[in-house]
Wavefront OBJ file of the C-alpha trace (Angstrom):
o trace
v 21.533 140.937 135.617
v 24.401 140.389 133.770
v 28.040 141.257 135.157
v 31.280 141.041 134.177
v 34.300 140.491 136.411
v 37.578 142.064 135.250
v 40.073 140.511 137.575
v 43.808 138.741 136.931
v 43.392 136.565 139.584
v 41.211 133.327 138.354
v 40.900 132.526 142.139
v 39.483 135.599 143.435
v 37.602 135.694 140.187
v 36.214 132.291 140.690
v 35.505 133.108 144.638
v 33.389 136.105 143.871
v 31.617 134.480 140.829
v 30.265 131.477 143.183
v 29.150 133.935 145.509
v 27.186 136.000 143.373
v 25.605 133.095 141.012
v 24.490 131.616 144.517
v 22.019 135.316 144.763
v 21.014 134.874 141.189
v 23.331 137.014 138.931
v 24.439 136.083 135.847
v 28.632 136.031 135.895
v 30.782 136.175 132.985
v 34.521 136.451 133.680
v 37.625 138.250 131.924
v 41.487 139.771 132.353
v 43.675 142.225 131.679
v 43.170 141.338 127.538
v 39.558 142.546 127.891
v 38.020 139.793 125.864
v 34.586 141.312 126.093
v 35.072 144.701 123.973
v 32.390 143.937 122.251
v 29.899 142.876 124.426
v 30.050 145.778 126.502
v 29.445 148.072 123.395
v 26.408 145.562 122.617
v 25.052 146.981 126.395
v 25.362 142.776 127.441
v 25.755 143.807 130.546
v 24.042 145.892 133.035
v 27.509 146.219 136.126
v 31.106 145.567 135.258
v 33.572 144.759 138.425
v 36.789 145.430 137.563
v 40.041 145.063 139.907
v 41.626 148.964 140.111
v 45.727 147.423 140.089
v 45.433 145.575 136.806
v 48.839 144.658 135.725
v 50.813 147.301 133.487
v 48.167 149.932 134.701
v 45.743 148.495 132.712
v 42.824 149.471 134.769
v 42.167 152.972 134.029
v 42.984 152.165 130.350
v 39.925 149.612 130.059
v 37.866 151.789 132.478
v 37.858 154.513 130.249
v 36.630 152.158 126.884
v 33.971 150.735 129.046
v 32.524 154.384 129.944
v 33.198 155.574 126.281
v 31.452 151.941 124.524
v 28.355 152.660 126.844
v 27.854 155.890 129.327
v 25.410 153.923 131.390
v 26.906 150.776 132.450
v 27.341 150.597 136.197
v 30.978 150.007 137.326
v 32.682 148.778 140.525
v 36.284 148.789 141.416
v 38.058 146.385 143.376
v 41.210 148.001 145.169
v 43.295 145.036 146.059
v 45.968 147.393 147.039
v 47.060 150.783 147.431
v 45.840 154.122 148.760
v 43.059 156.706 148.678
v 44.453 158.457 145.852
v 44.437 154.959 143.315
v 40.346 155.218 144.542
v 39.903 158.830 143.593
v 41.387 158.539 140.641
v 39.409 155.674 139.593
v 36.143 157.918 140.156
v 37.484 160.272 138.242
v 37.689 158.228 135.070
v 34.336 157.066 135.036
v 33.890 154.708 137.847
v 30.511 154.614 139.952
v 31.601 153.088 143.082
v 34.876 151.532 144.549
v 35.453 149.131 147.212
v 38.358 147.828 149.236
v 40.084 144.523 149.657
v 39.104 143.212 152.164
v 35.484 143.228 152.322
v 32.343 140.902 153.024
v 30.959 139.577 150.025
v 27.314 141.101 151.390
v 28.884 144.101 150.856
v 29.703 143.652 147.624
v 26.273 142.425 146.354
v 24.594 145.301 148.224
v 27.435 148.012 146.116
v 26.006 146.150 143.122
v 22.406 146.343 144.009
v 22.824 149.778 144.851
v 24.787 150.647 141.776
v 21.773 149.259 139.677
v 19.138 151.023 141.412
v 20.519 154.143 140.528
v 18.638 155.991 137.689
v 19.984 155.818 134.605
v 20.067 159.637 133.785
v 22.727 160.022 130.864
v 20.818 161.631 127.661
v 22.738 160.314 124.789
v 24.552 163.058 123.203
v 25.372 160.596 119.630
v 23.687 161.500 116.708
v 21.917 158.747 114.461
v 21.447 158.502 110.551
v 20.259 155.497 109.010
v 22.223 152.618 110.239
v 25.485 154.955 111.435
v 25.934 156.273 114.877
v 28.270 159.158 115.000
v 30.162 159.419 118.694
v 30.974 163.133 119.056
v 33.458 162.126 121.713
v 35.483 159.614 119.523
v 34.961 161.070 116.370
v 34.151 157.963 115.397
v 30.907 156.353 113.097
v 29.452 153.453 114.126
v 27.863 150.812 111.697
v 26.820 147.596 112.973
v 29.396 147.014 115.446
v 32.160 148.410 112.636
v 33.942 151.259 113.670
v 35.045 154.386 111.522
v 37.848 156.605 112.402
v 37.238 159.985 110.537
v 39.586 163.053 110.855
v 38.445 166.108 112.932
v 37.435 168.010 109.673
v 36.316 165.104 108.403
v 34.152 164.345 111.221
v 32.667 168.077 111.872
v 31.787 167.990 108.193
v 29.431 165.205 108.782
v 28.073 165.769 111.869
v 27.054 169.589 110.564
v 25.297 167.836 107.451
v 23.528 165.029 109.410
v 22.278 167.775 112.133
v 20.542 169.263 108.880
v 19.566 166.541 107.187
v 17.388 166.420 104.309
v 18.186 169.785 103.703
v 20.391 170.890 100.764
v 23.460 172.645 102.926
v 25.954 175.042 100.355
v 29.197 175.059 100.498
v 29.707 178.796 101.916
v 27.349 177.630 104.498
v 29.996 174.550 105.463
v 32.777 176.894 105.200
v 31.112 179.391 107.754
v 30.331 176.583 110.397
v 32.902 173.721 109.804
v 36.210 176.081 108.800
v 37.574 178.808 111.203
v 37.746 182.113 109.012
v 41.344 182.850 109.802
v 42.381 179.095 107.804
v 42.725 179.415 104.047
v 40.859 177.094 102.823
v 41.278 176.091 98.832
v 38.228 176.261 96.222
v 37.929 172.268 96.041
v 38.698 171.620 99.939
v 34.821 170.934 100.813
v 35.085 168.179 97.858
v 37.961 166.560 98.752
v 36.705 166.134 102.410
v 33.130 164.935 101.364
v 34.823 162.101 98.586
v 37.365 161.106 102.093
v 34.038 160.682 104.298
v 32.189 158.869 100.915
v 35.409 156.877 100.669
v 35.480 155.438 104.208
v 31.539 154.716 104.465
v 30.203 151.743 103.179
v 27.105 154.184 101.673
v 28.530 156.009 98.963
v 24.663 157.631 98.524
v 24.239 158.929 102.246
v 25.892 162.414 101.206
v 24.095 163.481 97.956
v 25.797 166.249 95.701
v 23.105 168.926 94.469
v 24.726 170.382 91.724
v 25.254 174.250 91.954
v 23.703 174.167 95.442
v 25.715 172.242 97.722
v 25.703 168.912 99.557
v 22.679 166.662 101.435
v 22.375 164.256 103.798
v 19.630 161.750 102.633
v 18.353 159.447 105.966
v 16.941 155.738 104.665
v 18.416 152.335 105.719
v 20.109 149.884 103.491
v 20.643 151.988 100.667
v 24.309 150.537 99.555
v 25.960 152.258 96.804
v 25.435 150.263 93.411
l 1 2 3 4 5 6 7 8 9 10 11 12 13 14 15 16 17 18 19 20 21 22 23 24 25 26 27 28 29 30 31 32 33 34 35 36 37 38 39 40 41 42 43 44 45 46 47 48 49 50 51 52 53 54 55 56 57 58 59 60 61 62 63 64 65 66 67 68 69 70 71 72 73 74 75 76 77 78 79 80 81 82 83 84 85 86 87 88 89 90 91 92 93 94 95 96 97 98 99 100 101 102 103 104 105 106 107 108 109 110 111 112 113 114 115 116 117 118 119 120 121 122 123 124 125 126 127 128 129 130 131 132 133 134 135 136 137 138 139 140 141 142 143 144 145 146 147 148 149 150 151 152 153 154 155 156 157 158 159 160 161 162 163 164 165 166 167 168 169 170 171 172 173 174 175 176 177 178 179 180 181 182 183 184 185 186 187 188 189 190 191 192 193 194 195 196 197 198 199 200 201 202 203 204 205 206 207 208 209 210 211 212 213 214 215 216 217 218 219 220 221 222 223 224 225 226
């Protein structure tokens, strides 16, 4: 089992590391700088153990990032100080469990084992098209670990096209489903948004213009624009 420990104190980190490695776990260390962000995105770790009291209130920020990157990863908080409200806040923001200092190392081991035994009931709500993953929570597209940020309407437009891939979607249909009927929408609004999306993607051919009819998403990989 691969475990990431996010702790500011090197003394505590090394102590926990040695104790867990004896049990056969593979351990990586990190601190509030969160150097292992890219590895979280690639689902390298099974469990993250994070101090709930990192400097500058970084614990909740890092916790939220971890949970947004990987909904299945198990997260265990180590509460070095603070009361029950701190632990409840950590749990509300996505942690699976919290243990308070001081604790016997055997309890930490059993809590980690218990987390890993829990079923992964999360259903992936992201959308996939070719090499792209659409993250509905963060309104981003990921392509080979590169995040592409879209505006709200750009994301909504692309999402609707992806949900209706391999079908030509008319401009009228896009206006009905993406724009509020109370909004003023110019005659070239859709064309402008499509251009913005294409400019942000490295595949200009992902969205095809079907002249006189509308737009169509074609699901194929590695079709870079010439």
